N, CA, C and O atoms as a GROMACS GRO file, in nm:
protein
  580
    1MET      N    1   0.085  -0.118   0.000
    1MET     CA    2   0.000   0.000   0.000
    1MET      C    3   0.089   0.124   0.000
    1MET      O    4   0.176   0.141   0.086
    2GLU      N    5   0.066   0.209  -0.098
    2GLU     CA    6   0.141   0.333  -0.108
    2GLU      C    7   0.045   0.450  -0.087
    2GLU      O    8  -0.046   0.471  -0.166
    3LEU      N    9   0.066   0.525   0.020
    3LEU     CA   10  -0.022   0.636   0.056
    3LEU      C   11   0.045   0.768   0.022
    3LEU      O   12   0.158   0.794   0.064
    4GLN      N   13  -0.027   0.851  -0.055
    4GLN     CA   14   0.023   0.983  -0.090
    4GLN      C   15  -0.076   1.087  -0.040
    4GLN      O   16  -0.197   1.070  -0.052
    5ILE      N   17  -0.024   1.194   0.017
    5ILE     CA   18  -0.109   1.305   0.060
    5ILE      C   19  -0.115   1.403  -0.056
    5ILE      O   20  -0.015   1.468  -0.089
    6VAL      N   21  -0.233   1.414  -0.116
    6VAL     CA   22  -0.252   1.498  -0.233
    6VAL      C   23  -0.268   1.644  -0.192
    6VAL      O   24  -0.213   1.733  -0.257
    7LYS      N   25  -0.344   1.668  -0.084
    7LYS     CA   26  -0.369   1.805  -0.039
    7LYS      C   27  -0.369   1.807   0.113
    7LYS      O   28  -0.424   1.718   0.177
    8ASN      N   29  -0.308   1.910   0.170
    8ASN     CA   30  -0.301   1.926   0.315
    8ASN      C   31  -0.346   2.068   0.349
    8ASN      O   32  -0.278   2.165   0.315
    9ILE      N   33  -0.460   2.079   0.415
    9ILE     CA   34  -0.514   2.209   0.455
    9ILE      C   35  -0.507   2.220   0.607
    9ILE      O   36  -0.553   2.131   0.678
   10ASP      N   37  -0.449   2.329   0.654
   10ASP     CA   38  -0.438   2.352   0.798
   10ASP      C   39  -0.559   2.432   0.844
   10ASP      O   40  -0.572   2.549   0.808
   11ASN      N   41  -0.647   2.371   0.922
   11ASN     CA   42  -0.768   2.436   0.972
   11ASN      C   43  -0.743   2.474   1.118
   11ASN      O   44  -0.770   2.395   1.209
   12LYS      N   45  -0.694   2.594   1.140
   12LYS     CA   46  -0.657   2.639   1.274
   12LYS      C   47  -0.779   2.665   1.362
   12LYS      O   48  -0.772   2.652   1.484
   13LEU      N   49  -0.891   2.701   1.301
   13LEU     CA   50  -1.012   2.729   1.376
   13LEU      C   51  -1.059   2.606   1.454
   13LEU      O   52  -1.102   2.618   1.568
   14VAL      N   53  -1.051   2.490   1.391
   14VAL     CA   54  -1.095   2.365   1.454
   14VAL      C   55  -0.979   2.291   1.520
   14VAL      O   56  -1.000   2.201   1.601
   15GLY      N   57  -0.856   2.328   1.485
   15GLY     CA   58  -0.739   2.264   1.543
   15GLY      C   59  -0.708   2.130   1.479
   15GLY      O   60  -0.682   2.032   1.548
   16ARG      N   61  -0.710   2.127   1.346
   16ARG     CA   62  -0.682   2.002   1.274
   16ARG      C   63  -0.621   2.032   1.138
   16ARG      O   64  -0.626   2.144   1.088
   17GLN      N   65  -0.566   1.926   1.080
   17GLN     CA   66  -0.520   1.930   0.942
   17GLN      C   67  -0.613   1.839   0.862
   17GLN      O   68  -0.643   1.728   0.905
   18GLU      N   69  -0.657   1.887   0.747
   18GLU     CA   70  -0.747   1.810   0.662
   18GLU      C   71  -0.668   1.762   0.541
   18GLU      O   72  -0.605   1.840   0.471
   19LEU      N   73  -0.673   1.632   0.519
   19LEU     CA   74  -0.591   1.570   0.415
   19LEU      C   75  -0.676   1.501   0.309
   19LEU      O   76  -0.774   1.434   0.341
   20GLU      N   77  -0.637   1.518   0.184
   20GLU     CA   78  -0.693   1.438   0.077
   20GLU      C   79  -0.586   1.335   0.043
   20GLU      O   80  -0.470   1.369   0.021
   21LEU      N   81  -0.627   1.209   0.038
   21LEU     CA   82  -0.533   1.098   0.023
   21LEU      C   83  -0.554   1.025  -0.108
   21LEU      O   84  -0.665   1.020  -0.162
   22GLN      N   85  -0.447   0.969  -0.159
   22GLN     CA   86  -0.453   0.877  -0.271
   22GLN      C   87  -0.374   0.753  -0.229
   22GLN      O   88  -0.256   0.762  -0.195
   23ILE      N   89  -0.441   0.639  -0.231
   23ILE     CA   90  -0.379   0.515  -0.188
   23ILE      C   91  -0.374   0.421  -0.307
   23ILE      O   92  -0.476   0.392  -0.369
   24ILE      N   93  -0.255   0.374  -0.339
   24ILE     CA   94  -0.239   0.278  -0.448
   24ILE      C   95  -0.208   0.143  -0.385
   24ILE      O   96  -0.112   0.130  -0.308
   25HIS      N   97  -0.291   0.043  -0.417
   25HIS     CA   98  -0.278  -0.089  -0.356
   25HIS      C   99  -0.281  -0.195  -0.466
   25HIS      O  100  -0.382  -0.263  -0.485
   26THR      N  101  -0.170  -0.208  -0.538
   26THR     CA  102  -0.164  -0.300  -0.651
   26THR      C  103  -0.156  -0.446  -0.610
   26THR      O  104  -0.213  -0.532  -0.678
   27ALA      N  105  -0.089  -0.475  -0.503
   27ALA     CA  106  -0.068  -0.616  -0.465
   27ALA      C  107  -0.166  -0.665  -0.359
   27ALA      O  108  -0.156  -0.780  -0.315
   28SER      N  109  -0.260  -0.581  -0.318
   28SER     CA  110  -0.351  -0.623  -0.211
   28SER      C  111  -0.490  -0.565  -0.234
   28SER      O  112  -0.514  -0.488  -0.327
   29ALA      N  113  -0.581  -0.605  -0.146
   29ALA     CA  114  -0.718  -0.557  -0.153
   29ALA      C  115  -0.725  -0.412  -0.102
   29ALA      O  116  -0.624  -0.356  -0.061
   30THR      N  117  -0.843  -0.355  -0.107
   30THR     CA  118  -0.863  -0.221  -0.054
   30THR      C  119  -0.821  -0.219   0.093
   30THR      O  120  -0.865  -0.304   0.170
   31PRO      N  121  -0.738  -0.125   0.132
   31PRO     CA  122  -0.688  -0.124   0.270
   31PRO      C  123  -0.799  -0.094   0.371
   31PRO      O  124  -0.894  -0.022   0.343
   32LYS      N  125  -0.784  -0.151   0.487
   32LYS     CA  126  -0.879  -0.130   0.596
   32LYS      C  127  -0.858   0.010   0.654
   32LYS      O  128  -0.751   0.068   0.643
   33ARG      N  129  -0.963   0.062   0.716
   33ARG     CA  130  -0.962   0.194   0.776
   33ARG      C  131  -0.848   0.208   0.878
   33ARG      O  132  -0.781   0.311   0.883
   34MET      N  133  -0.827   0.105   0.960
   34MET     CA  134  -0.724   0.111   1.064
   34MET      C  135  -0.583   0.115   1.003
   34MET      O  136  -0.495   0.184   1.054
   35GLU      N  137  -0.563   0.042   0.893
   35GLU     CA  138  -0.433   0.045   0.826
   35GLU      C  139  -0.403   0.186   0.774
   35GLU      O  140  -0.291   0.234   0.786
   36VAL      N  141  -0.504   0.249   0.716
   36VAL     CA  142  -0.486   0.384   0.663
   36VAL      C  143  -0.460   0.482   0.777
   36VAL      O  144  -0.375   0.570   0.765
   37ARG      N  145  -0.532   0.467   0.889
   37ARG     CA  146  -0.508   0.554   1.006
   37ARG      C  147  -0.363   0.545   1.052
   37ARG      O  148  -0.299   0.647   1.078
   38LYS      N  149  -0.312   0.422   1.062
   38LYS     CA  150  -0.174   0.404   1.108
   38LYS      C  151  -0.074   0.467   1.011
   38LYS      O  152   0.022   0.531   1.054
   39GLU      N  153  -0.097   0.450   0.882
   39GLU     CA  154  -0.007   0.505   0.782
   39GLU      C  155  -0.011   0.658   0.782
   39GLU      O  156   0.094   0.722   0.771
   40VAL      N  157  -0.130   0.716   0.793
   40VAL     CA  158  -0.143   0.863   0.798
   40VAL      C  159  -0.073   0.915   0.924
   40VAL      O  160  -0.002   1.015   0.918
   41ALA      N  161  -0.094   0.848   1.037
   41ALA     CA  162  -0.030   0.890   1.162
   41ALA      C  163   0.122   0.886   1.149
   41ALA      O  164   0.193   0.974   1.198
   42LYS      N  165   0.172   0.782   1.083
   42LYS     CA  166   0.316   0.768   1.065
   42LYS      C  167   0.370   0.882   0.977
   42LYS      O  168   0.473   0.941   1.008
   43GLN      N  169   0.301   0.911   0.867
   43GLN     CA  170   0.349   1.016   0.778
   43GLN      C  171   0.336   1.155   0.837
   43GLN      O  172   0.420   1.241   0.812
   44MET      N  173   0.231   1.178   0.915
   44MET     CA  174   0.209   1.310   0.974
   44MET      C  175   0.277   1.325   1.111
   44MET      O  176   0.272   1.432   1.172
   45LYS      N  177   0.339   1.218   1.158
   45LYS     CA  178   0.406   1.216   1.288
   45LYS      C  179   0.309   1.256   1.400
   45LYS      O  180   0.337   1.345   1.480
   46ALA      N  181   0.196   1.187   1.401
   46ALA     CA  182   0.091   1.212   1.500
   46ALA      C  183   0.051   1.081   1.565
   46ALA      O  184   0.089   0.973   1.517
   47LYS      N  185  -0.026   1.089   1.672
   47LYS     CA  186  -0.077   0.968   1.737
   47LYS      C  187  -0.192   0.912   1.654
   47LYS      O  188  -0.269   0.988   1.595
   48THR      N  189  -0.203   0.781   1.650
   48THR     CA  190  -0.307   0.715   1.572
   48THR      C  191  -0.446   0.755   1.618
   48THR      O  192  -0.537   0.769   1.536
   49GLU      N  193  -0.466   0.774   1.749
   49GLU     CA  194  -0.600   0.807   1.799
   49GLU      C  195  -0.644   0.950   1.762
   49GLU      O  196  -0.761   0.984   1.778
   50LEU      N  197  -0.552   1.033   1.713
   50LEU     CA  198  -0.587   1.169   1.671
   50LEU      C  199  -0.620   1.177   1.522
   50LEU      O  200  -0.648   1.285   1.471
   51VAL      N  201  -0.617   1.063   1.453
   51VAL     CA  202  -0.646   1.058   1.310
   51VAL      C  203  -0.787   1.003   1.289
   51VAL      O  204  -0.822   0.898   1.342
   52ILE      N  205  -0.867   1.076   1.213
   52ILE     CA  206  -1.003   1.034   1.179
   52ILE      C  207  -1.009   1.018   1.027
   52ILE      O  208  -0.976   1.110   0.952
   53ILE      N  209  -1.051   0.899   0.983
   53ILE     CA  210  -1.070   0.875   0.840
   53ILE      C  211  -1.216   0.907   0.809
   53ILE      O  212  -1.307   0.837   0.854
   54ASP      N  213  -1.239   1.012   0.732
   54ASP     CA  214  -1.375   1.053   0.699
   54ASP      C  215  -1.436   0.958   0.597
   54ASP      O  216  -1.545   0.905   0.619
   55HIS      N  217  -1.368   0.935   0.486
   55HIS     CA  218  -1.417   0.840   0.388
   55HIS      C  219  -1.302   0.787   0.302
   55HIS      O  220  -1.199   0.852   0.284
   56LEU      N  221  -1.323   0.667   0.251
   56LEU     CA  222  -1.233   0.603   0.155
   56LEU      C  223  -1.321   0.554   0.041
   56LEU      O  224  -1.414   0.477   0.064
   57LYS      N  225  -1.292   0.596  -0.081
   57LYS     CA  226  -1.374   0.556  -0.195
   57LYS      C  227  -1.285   0.501  -0.304
   57LYS      O  228  -1.182   0.559  -0.339
   58ASN      N  229  -1.326   0.388  -0.357
   58ASN     CA  230  -1.254   0.332  -0.470
   58ASN      C  231  -1.355   0.294  -0.578
   58ASN      O  232  -1.473   0.272  -0.550
   59ARG      N  233  -1.308   0.286  -0.699
   59ARG     CA  234  -1.393   0.251  -0.811
   59ARG      C  235  -1.366   0.106  -0.850
   59ARG      O  236  -1.256   0.055  -0.833
   60TYR      N  237  -1.468   0.042  -0.900
   60TYR     CA  238  -1.460  -0.100  -0.936
   60TYR      C  239  -1.347  -0.125  -1.035
   60TYR      O  240  -1.334  -0.055  -1.136
   61GLY      N  241  -1.267  -0.223  -1.005
   61GLY     CA  242  -1.159  -0.263  -1.094
   61GLY      C  243  -1.033  -0.180  -1.083
   61GLY      O  244  -0.932  -0.211  -1.147
   62ARG      N  245  -1.037  -0.076  -1.005
   62ARG     CA  246  -0.919   0.010  -0.989
   62ARG      C  247  -0.842  -0.031  -0.865
   62ARG      O  248  -0.899  -0.079  -0.768
   63GLN      N  249  -0.712  -0.010  -0.870
   63GLN     CA  250  -0.629  -0.039  -0.754
   63GLN      C  251  -0.585   0.092  -0.688
   63GLN      O  252  -0.473   0.106  -0.641
   64GLU      N  253  -0.679   0.185  -0.688
   64GLU     CA  254  -0.654   0.316  -0.633
   64GLU      C  255  -0.775   0.356  -0.547
   64GLU      O  256  -0.890   0.338  -0.587
   65THR      N  257  -0.748   0.410  -0.430
   65THR     CA  258  -0.852   0.457  -0.340
   65THR      C  259  -0.825   0.602  -0.308
   65THR      O  260  -0.712   0.642  -0.279
   66ILE      N  261  -0.931   0.682  -0.312
   66ILE     CA  262  -0.922   0.824  -0.277
   66ILE      C  263  -0.990   0.840  -0.141
   66ILE      O  264  -1.096   0.782  -0.116
   67GLY      N  265  -0.928   0.918  -0.053
   67GLY     CA  266  -0.985   0.933   0.080
   67GLY      C  267  -0.967   1.072   0.136
   67GLY      O  268  -0.899   1.158   0.080
   68TYR      N  269  -1.032   1.092   0.251
   68TYR     CA  270  -1.027   1.220   0.321
   68TYR      C  271  -1.005   1.189   0.468
   68TYR      O  272  -1.080   1.111   0.528
   69ALA      N  273  -0.904   1.249   0.526
   69ALA     CA  274  -0.870   1.224   0.666
   69ALA      C  275  -0.850   1.356   0.739
   69ALA      O  276  -0.820   1.459   0.678
   70LYS      N  277  -0.867   1.351   0.872
   70LYS     CA  278  -0.847   1.468   0.956
   70LYS      C  279  -0.750   1.430   1.068
   70LYS      O  280  -0.768   1.328   1.134
   71VAL      N  281  -0.649   1.512   1.088
   71VAL     CA  282  -0.552   1.488   1.195
   71VAL      C  283  -0.566   1.603   1.294
   71VAL      O  284  -0.538   1.718   1.261
   72TYR      N  285  -0.610   1.570   1.416
   72TYR     CA  286  -0.635   1.672   1.518
   72TYR      C  287  -0.509   1.699   1.599
   72TYR      O  288  -0.423   1.612   1.614
   73ALA      N  289  -0.500   1.822   1.652
   73ALA     CA  290  -0.386   1.862   1.733
   73ALA      C  291  -0.391   1.799   1.872
   73ALA      O  292  -0.288   1.763   1.928
   74ASP      N  293  -0.513   1.784   1.927
   74ASP     CA  294  -0.527   1.723   2.059
   74ASP      C  295  -0.663   1.653   2.070
   74ASP      O  296  -0.751   1.673   1.986
   75MET      N  297  -0.676   1.572   2.172
   75MET     CA  298  -0.798   1.493   2.191
   75MET      C  299  -0.918   1.582   2.224
   75MET      O  300  -1.031   1.548   2.189
   76GLY      N  301  -0.897   1.694   2.290
   76GLY     CA  302  -1.006   1.785   2.324
   76GLY      C  303  -1.074   1.841   2.201
   76GLY      O  304  -1.197   1.844   2.194
   77SER      N  305  -0.996   1.886   2.104
   77SER     CA  306  -1.055   1.940   1.981
   77SER      C  307  -1.122   1.829   1.900
   77SER      O  308  -1.221   1.854   1.831
   78LEU      N  309  -1.069   1.708   1.906
   78LEU     CA  310  -1.130   1.595   1.834
   78LEU      C  311  -1.268   1.563   1.891
   78LEU      O  312  -1.364   1.552   1.816
   79THR      N  313  -1.278   1.547   2.022
   79THR     CA  314  -1.406   1.511   2.083
   79THR      C  315  -1.507   1.625   2.076
   79THR      O  316  -1.628   1.600   2.072
   80ALA      N  317  -1.461   1.750   2.073
   80ALA     CA  318  -1.552   1.864   2.063
   80ALA      C  319  -1.610   1.877   1.923
   80ALA      O  320  -1.721   1.928   1.906
   81THR      N  321  -1.536   1.832   1.821
   81THR     CA  322  -1.577   1.852   1.683
   81THR      C  323  -1.651   1.732   1.624
   81THR      O  324  -1.755   1.749   1.559
   82GLU      N  325  -1.599   1.613   1.645
   82GLU     CA  326  -1.655   1.493   1.580
   82GLU      C  327  -1.781   1.445   1.650
   82GLU      O  328  -1.798   1.462   1.771
   83THR      N  329  -1.870   1.384   1.573
   83THR     CA  330  -1.995   1.331   1.628
   83THR      C  331  -1.972   1.196   1.695
   83THR      O  332  -1.870   1.131   1.674
   84HIS      N  333  -2.068   1.156   1.777
   84HIS     CA  334  -2.056   1.031   1.852
   84HIS      C  335  -2.044   0.909   1.760
   84HIS      O  336  -1.961   0.822   1.789
   85PRO      N  337  -2.121   0.897   1.651
   85PRO     CA  338  -2.104   0.781   1.564
   85PRO      C  339  -1.966   0.771   1.500
   85PRO      O  340  -1.914   0.661   1.481
   86ILE      N  341  -1.907   0.885   1.467
   86ILE     CA  342  -1.772   0.885   1.410
   86ILE      C  343  -1.671   0.839   1.515
   86ILE      O  344  -1.581   0.761   1.485
   87LEU      N  345  -1.687   0.888   1.637
   87LEU     CA  346  -1.597   0.846   1.745
   87LEU      C  347  -1.611   0.696   1.771
   87LEU      O  348  -1.512   0.627   1.794
   88ALA      N  349  -1.734   0.645   1.766
   88ALA     CA  350  -1.757   0.502   1.788
   88ALA      C  351  -1.694   0.420   1.676
   88ALA      O  352  -1.638   0.314   1.701
   89ARG      N  353  -1.703   0.468   1.553
   89ARG     CA  354  -1.645   0.397   1.438
   89ARG      C  355  -1.495   0.383   1.452
   89ARG      O  356  -1.436   0.284   1.408
   90HIS      N  357  -1.432   0.482   1.514
   90HIS     CA  358  -1.287   0.480   1.531
   90HIS      C  359  -1.244   0.427   1.667
   90HIS      O  360  -1.125   0.429   1.700
   91GLY      N  361  -1.339   0.379   1.748
   91GLY     CA  362  -1.306   0.321   1.878
   91GLY      C  363  -1.266   0.424   1.981
   91GLY      O  364  -1.186   0.394   2.069
   92LEU      N  365  -1.318   0.545   1.971
   92LEU     CA  366  -1.279   0.652   2.062
   92LEU      C  367  -1.391   0.694   2.156
   92LEU      O  368  -1.385   0.804   2.212
   93THR      N  369  -1.491   0.610   2.175
   93THR     CA  370  -1.602   0.645   2.265
   93THR      C  371  -1.555   0.638   2.410
   93THR      O  372  -1.448   0.586   2.438
   94ALA      N  373  -1.637   0.688   2.499
   94ALA     CA  374  -1.602   0.699   2.641
   94ALA      C  375  -1.599   0.561   2.707
   94ALA      O  376  -1.693   0.524   2.777
   95GLY      N  377  -1.494   0.489   2.687
   95GLY     CA  378  -1.466   0.363   2.756
   95GLY      C  379  -1.577   0.262   2.756
   95GLY      O  380  -1.636   0.232   2.652
   96SER      N  381  -1.605   0.209   2.874
   96SER     CA  382  -1.700   0.099   2.887
   96SER      C  383  -1.844   0.145   2.894
   96SER      O  384  -1.935   0.063   2.878
   97ALA      N  385  -1.870   0.272   2.918
   97ALA     CA  386  -2.008   0.321   2.930
   97ALA      C  387  -2.084   0.299   2.799
   97ALA      O  388  -2.200   0.257   2.803
   98ALA      N  389  -2.023   0.325   2.687
   98ALA     CA  390  -2.088   0.306   2.558
   98ALA      C  391  -2.105   0.157   2.528
   98ALA      O  392  -2.204   0.117   2.466
   99ALA      N  393  -2.011   0.077   2.570
   99ALA     CA  394  -2.019  -0.067   2.545
   99ALA      C  395  -2.127  -0.132   2.632
   99ALA      O  396  -2.186  -0.232   2.592
  100GLU      N  397  -2.153  -0.076   2.751
  100GLU     CA  398  -2.252  -0.134   2.840
  100GLU      C  399  -2.395  -0.105   2.794
  100GLU      O  400  -2.484  -0.187   2.818
  101GLU      N  401  -2.419   0.008   2.730
  101GLU     CA  402  -2.554   0.045   2.687
  101GLU      C  403  -2.613  -0.056   2.589
  101GLU      O  404  -2.726  -0.101   2.611
  102PRO      N  405  -2.542  -0.095   2.481
  102PRO     CA  406  -2.601  -0.194   2.391
  102PRO      C  407  -2.620  -0.329   2.460
  102PRO      O  408  -2.715  -0.401   2.429
  103ALA      N  409  -2.531  -0.364   2.553
  103ALA     CA  410  -2.545  -0.491   2.623
  103ALA      C  411  -2.670  -0.489   2.711
  103ALA      O  412  -2.741  -0.589   2.720
  104ALA      N  413  -2.697  -0.377   2.775
  104ALA     CA  414  -2.816  -0.365   2.860
  104ALA      C  415  -2.942  -0.371   2.774
  104ALA      O  416  -3.040  -0.433   2.814
  105GLU      N  417  -2.940  -0.308   2.659
  105GLU     CA  418  -3.056  -0.312   2.569
  105GLU      C  419  -3.079  -0.453   2.517
  105GLU      O  420  -3.193  -0.496   2.504
  106ALA      N  421  -2.971  -0.524   2.487
  106ALA     CA  422  -2.983  -0.661   2.438
  106ALA      C  423  -3.038  -0.752   2.547
  106ALA      O  424  -3.113  -0.845   2.518
  107ALA      N  425  -3.001  -0.726   2.671
  107ALA     CA  426  -3.050  -0.808   2.782
  107ALA      C  427  -3.200  -0.784   2.804
  107ALA      O  428  -3.272  -0.877   2.840
  108GLU      N  429  -3.247  -0.662   2.782
  108GLU     CA  430  -3.388  -0.632   2.800
  108GLU      C  431  -3.473  -0.686   2.685
  108GLU      O  432  -3.589  -0.722   2.706
  109ALA      N  433  -3.417  -0.694   2.567
  109ALA     CA  434  -3.492  -0.735   2.449
  109ALA      C  435  -3.551  -0.876   2.461
  109ALA      O  436  -3.667  -0.893   2.423
  110PRO      N  437  -3.479  -0.978   2.512
  110PRO     CA  438  -3.540  -1.110   2.523
  110PRO      C  439  -3.660  -1.112   2.618
  110PRO      O  440  -3.756  -1.185   2.594
  111ASP      N  441  -3.655  -1.032   2.726
  111ASP     CA  442  -3.767  -1.027   2.818
  111ASP      C  443  -3.891  -0.972   2.749
  111ASP      O  444  -4.001  -1.023   2.767
  112GLU      N  445  -3.872  -0.867   2.670
  112GLU     CA  446  -3.983  -0.809   2.595
  112GLU      C  447  -4.035  -0.908   2.492
  112GLU      O  448  -4.155  -0.917   2.469
  113ALA      N  449  -3.944  -0.982   2.429
  113ALA     CA  450  -3.985  -1.079   2.328
  113ALA      C  451  -4.068  -1.190   2.392
  113ALA      O  452  -4.165  -1.237   2.332
  114ALA      N  453  -4.030  -1.232   2.512
  114ALA     CA  454  -4.106  -1.336   2.582
  114ALA      C  455  -4.245  -1.284   2.616
  114ALA      O  456  -4.343  -1.358   2.606
  115ALA      N  457  -4.253  -1.158   2.657
  115ALA     CA  458  -4.383  -1.099   2.689
  115ALA      C  459  -4.467  -1.088   2.563
  115ALA      O  460  -4.589  -1.109   2.567
  116ASP      N  461  -4.404  -1.056   2.451
  116ASP     CA  462  -4.476  -1.048   2.325
  116ASP      C  463  -4.528  -1.185   2.282
  116ASP      O  464  -4.638  -1.195   2.227
  117ASP      N  465  -4.450  -1.291   2.306
  117ASP     CA  466  -4.495  -1.425   2.271
  117ASP      C  467  -4.619  -1.463   2.350
  117ASP      O  468  -4.710  -1.527   2.297
  118GLY      N  469  -4.623  -1.424   2.477
  118GLY     CA  470  -4.739  -1.453   2.560
  118GLY      C  471  -4.862  -1.381   2.505
  118GLY      O  472  -4.971  -1.439   2.502
  119ASP      N  473  -4.847  -1.257   2.462
  119ASP     CA  474  -4.957  -1.183   2.403
  119ASP      C  475  -5.001  -1.248   2.272
  119ASP      O  476  -5.120  -1.256   2.243
  120ALA      N  477  -4.905  -1.295   2.194
  120ALA     CA  478  -4.937  -1.358   2.067
  120ALA      C  479  -5.015  -1.487   2.091
  120ALA      O  480  -5.108  -1.518   2.017
  121GLN      N  481  -4.978  -1.562   2.195
  121GLN     CA  482  -5.050  -1.686   2.226
  121GLN      C  483  -5.191  -1.655   2.272
  121GLN      O  484  -5.286  -1.726   2.235
  122ALA      N  485  -5.207  -1.549   2.352
  122ALA     CA  486  -5.341  -1.510   2.397
  122ALA      C  487  -5.426  -1.467   2.278
  122ALA      O  488  -5.544  -1.500   2.272
  123ASP      N  489  -5.367  -1.394   2.185
  123ASP     CA  490  -5.440  -1.352   2.065
  123ASP      C  491  -5.481  -1.473   1.982
  123ASP      O  492  -5.592  -1.477   1.928
  124ALA      N  493  -5.392  -1.572   1.970
  124ALA     CA  494  -5.422  -1.693   1.893
  124ALA      C  495  -5.537  -1.770   1.957
  124ALA      O  496  -5.624  -1.821   1.887
  125GLU      N  497  -5.536  -1.779   2.091
  125GLU     CA  498  -5.644  -1.849   2.160
  125GLU      C  499  -5.777  -1.776   2.141
  125GLU      O  500  -5.881  -1.839   2.121
  126ALA      N  501  -5.773  -1.642   2.146
  126ALA     CA  502  -5.894  -1.564   2.125
  126ALA      C  503  -5.946  -1.585   1.984
  126ALA      O  504  -6.067  -1.595   1.963
  127THR      N  505  -5.859  -1.591   1.888
  127THR     CA  506  -5.898  -1.614   1.749
  127THR      C  507  -5.961  -1.753   1.734
  127THR      O  508  -6.060  -1.770   1.663
  128ASP      N  509  -5.902  -1.853   1.801
  128ASP     CA  510  -5.958  -1.988   1.797
  128ASP      C  511  -6.097  -1.990   1.858
  128ASP      O  512  -6.186  -2.058   1.806
  129ASP      N  513  -6.119  -1.918   1.969
  129ASP     CA  514  -6.250  -1.911   2.032
  129ASP      C  515  -6.352  -1.846   1.939
  129ASP      O  516  -6.466  -1.892   1.927
  130ASN      N  517  -6.309  -1.739   1.872
  130ASN     CA  518  -6.399  -1.671   1.777
  130ASN      C  519  -6.434  -1.763   1.660
  130ASN      O  520  -6.548  -1.765   1.614
  131ALA      N  521  -6.336  -1.838   1.613
  131ALA     CA  522  -6.361  -1.930   1.503
  131ALA      C  523  -6.457  -2.040   1.546
  131ALA      O  524  -6.543  -2.082   1.469
  132ALA      N  525  -6.444  -2.087   1.670
  132ALA     CA  526  -6.533  -2.192   1.721
  132ALA      C  527  -6.675  -2.136   1.732
  132ALA      O  528  -6.771  -2.206   1.700
  133ASP      N  529  -6.689  -2.011   1.777
  133ASP     CA  530  -6.820  -1.949   1.786
  133ASP      C  531  -6.882  -1.935   1.647
  133ASP      O  532  -7.002  -1.958   1.630
  134ALA      N  533  -6.801  -1.898   1.549
  134ALA     CA  534  -6.852  -1.884   1.413
  134ALA      C  535  -6.896  -2.018   1.357
  134ALA      O  536  -6.998  -2.026   1.288
  135ASP      N  537  -6.819  -2.125   1.386
  135ASP     CA  538  -6.857  -2.259   1.339
  135ASP      C  539  -6.988  -2.301   1.403
  135ASP      O  540  -7.074  -2.359   1.336
  136THR      N  541  -7.004  -2.273   1.530
  136THR     CA  542  -7.126  -2.310   1.601
  136THR      C  543  -7.244  -2.234   1.542
  136THR      O  544  -7.351  -2.292   1.522
  137ALA      N  545  -7.226  -2.105   1.515
  137ALA     CA  546  -7.334  -2.025   1.457
  137ALA      C  547  -7.368  -2.076   1.318
  137ALA      O  548  -7.485  -2.077   1.279
  138GLY      N  549  -7.268  -2.117   1.243
  138GLY     CA  550  -7.290  -2.169   1.108
  138GLY      C  551  -7.364  -2.300   1.113
  138GLY      O  552  -7.448  -2.324   1.027
  139ASN      N  553  -7.338  -2.386   1.211
  139ASN     CA  554  -7.407  -2.515   1.224
  139ASN      C  555  -7.552  -2.493   1.261
  139ASN      O  556  -7.638  -2.568   1.216
  140ASP      N  557  -7.582  -2.392   1.342
  140ASP     CA  558  -7.719  -2.363   1.379
  140ASP      C  559  -7.799  -2.323   1.257
  140ASP      O  560  -7.914  -2.364   1.241
  141ASP      N  561  -7.739  -2.244   1.169
  141ASP     CA  562  -7.808  -2.200   1.047
  141ASP      C  563  -7.835  -2.320   0.956
  141ASP      O  564  -7.941  -2.330   0.894
  142ALA      N  565  -7.737  -2.412   0.948
  142ALA     CA  566  -7.752  -2.528   0.861
  142ALA      C  567  -7.862  -2.622   0.913
  142ALA      O  568  -7.934  -2.684   0.834
  143GLU      N  569  -7.876  -2.634   1.043
  143GLU     CA  570  -7.976  -2.723   1.100
  143GLU      C  571  -8.117  -2.667   1.079
  143GLU      O  572  -8.212  -2.744   1.063
  144GLU      N  573  -8.132  -2.535   1.078
  144GLU     CA  574  -8.262  -2.474   1.062
  144GLU      C  575  -8.317  -2.495   0.921
  144GLU      O  576  -8.439  -2.500   0.904
  145LYS      N  577  -8.233  -2.507   0.820
  145LYS     CA  578  -8.279  -2.522   0.682
  145LYS      C  579  -8.327  -2.660   0.664
  145LYS      O  580  -8.372  -2.696   0.554
   0.00000   0.00000   0.00000
């Protein structure tokens, strides 16, 4: 993988450098986001956790990927600027608190599903009762004729 920085814009207002990248990968598949982060950090002489890969796009059949990355000066400016989903994508969320929330939701979901099954069974029994009543009413009509 050969990474070239095509354009480097210094955004002092936000405290980051914005990079346009060109990645040539002739001998391998499209590089993973983490591989690109490490390579950008190495070339920019920055910490890997301060690099955010905004997007990587490649065209079918080409061994070239175009991307956009942001290298922040410090973690404070990174967390103040980037959204929570972007931070989660890069593994920069607030420790175990974010990891516990989905686990708690997953634990609650089976309980709700079991309660829903009970409701579904009650609905099925009610439908069976209604069908039995309709059959009985239909038999009464047939006997009268």
